[in-house]
C-alpha distance (Angstrom), angle and dihedral (degrees) to the residues before:
residue distance angle dihedral
X1 . . .
X2 3.81 . .
X3 3.82 115.1 .
X4 3.79 130.4 -166.7
X5 3.78 117.6 -157.7
X6 3.76 130.1 -169.1
X7 3.78 126.7 167.4
X8 3.80 93.8 -11.9
X9 3.81 92.5 -50.6
X10 3.78 117.7 113.3
X11 3.76 128.9 -167.4
X12 3.78 132.2 179.3
X13 3.77 125.2 -123.3
X14 3.82 89.1 -115.8
X15 3.82 91.0 56.3
X16 3.80 89.8 51.3
X17 3.81 91.7 51.0
X18 3.82 91.7 48.0
X19 3.81 90.7 49.9
X20 3.80 90.4 50.7
X21 3.79 91.5 50.0
X22 3.80 91.6 49.8
X23 3.79 91.5 48.6
X24 3.79 95.3 49.1
X25 3.80 94.5 42.1
X26 3.82 92.7 54.2
X27 3.77 94.3 40.3
X28 3.78 117.1 98.3
X29 3.81 118.9 -153.4
X30 3.79 92.0 -139.5
X31 3.82 88.9 54.4
X32 3.79 91.2 53.7
X33 3.82 90.5 46.8
X34 3.80 90.4 52.7
X35 3.80 89.3 48.0
X36 3.80 91.4 51.8
X37 3.79 91.9 47.5
X38 3.81 92.2 49.9
X39 3.80 90.5 47.6
X40 3.80 90.1 47.9
X41 3.81 91.5 51.2
X42 3.82 91.8 51.1
X43 3.81 93.0 47.5
X44 3.80 91.3 45.3
X45 3.83 90.7 50.0
X46 3.80 90.8 49.9
X47 3.81 92.7 50.1
X48 3.80 90.4 46.5
X49 3.81 89.4 52.8
X50 3.81 90.0 57.0
X51 3.81 91.9 45.5
X52 3.82 95.5 -107.8
X53 3.79 113.8 132.2
X54 3.82 102.5 170.9
X55 3.83 99.2 93.9
X56 3.81 115.5 109.4
X57 3.80 135.6 179.6
X58 3.79 88.3 -107.3
X59 3.81 88.7 61.3
X60 3.78 88.1 60.8
X61 3.80 97.6 43.8
X62 3.80 100.2 37.1
X63 3.78 110.1 13.6
X64 3.76 118.6 -171.6
X65 3.80 123.1 -156.2
X66 3.80 96.2 -114.4
X67 3.80 96.4 53.1
X68 3.81 92.1 40.6
X69 3.79 88.7 54.6
X70 3.82 90.0 50.4
X71 3.80 92.1 50.0
X72 3.78 93.3 48.2
X73 3.81 90.4 46.1
X74 3.80 89.2 54.5
X75 3.80 90.5 52.8
X76 3.82 92.8 47.0
X77 3.82 91.5 47.5
X78 3.79 89.7 50.6
X79 3.80 91.0 50.6
X80 3.81 90.9 51.3
X81 3.81 90.6 48.1
X82 3.80 91.5 47.2
X83 3.79 91.6 49.8
X84 3.81 92.1 51.3
X85 3.78 92.4 48.0
X86 3.80 92.3 48.2
X87 3.79 90.4 52.2
X88 3.81 90.6 50.6
X89 3.80 92.1 48.0
X90 3.79 92.5 47.0
X91 3.78 90.8 52.3
X92 3.83 89.6 50.7
X93 3.78 90.5 49.2
X94 3.79 90.6 50.7
X95 3.80 89.4 55.1
X96 3.80 93.0 51.2
X97 3.80 117.8 82.0
X98 3.76 113.8 -110.2
X99 3.78 119.3 -105.7
X100 3.80 90.0 -116.6
X101 3.81 91.1 55.9
X102 3.78 90.0 47.5
X103 3.81 91.3 49.4
X104 3.82 91.8 52.2
X105 3.80 90.7 47.6
X106 3.81 93.1 50.4
X107 3.79 93.8 46.0
X108 3.81 90.3 51.6
X109 3.81 90.2 50.2
X110 3.80 90.3 49.8
X111 3.80 91.4 51.5
X112 3.84 90.4 48.1
X113 3.81 90.5 50.7
X114 3.80 90.0 49.1
X115 3.80 90.8 52.1
X116 3.83 91.6 49.2
X117 3.83 90.7 52.0
X118 3.80 91.3 51.7
X119 3.81 91.5 59.3
């Protein structure tokens, strides 16, 4: 009997075939179509959010190496851009006084103004 083991768990070839049969017998083609459409909509929304409009449903169903490389390049380019922008924004935030410092400064000015009005 042929056994397949992975991480101290073993399974026979017959168990694999039975699992496959159970999966495909309970699986409905319309369910898988809905799953693909939902996945496509999420991927399409993500690409639209990074200003990349080249992804099509065909890319999900029958991807080819050239278009897959373009899609992944768009994601990598976005990540590089995002990283650069975050570094710029963090440096700007470091230059700005913190809200706690500003609060202390304003409260001290208020107390000074109150003391001036008393005299």
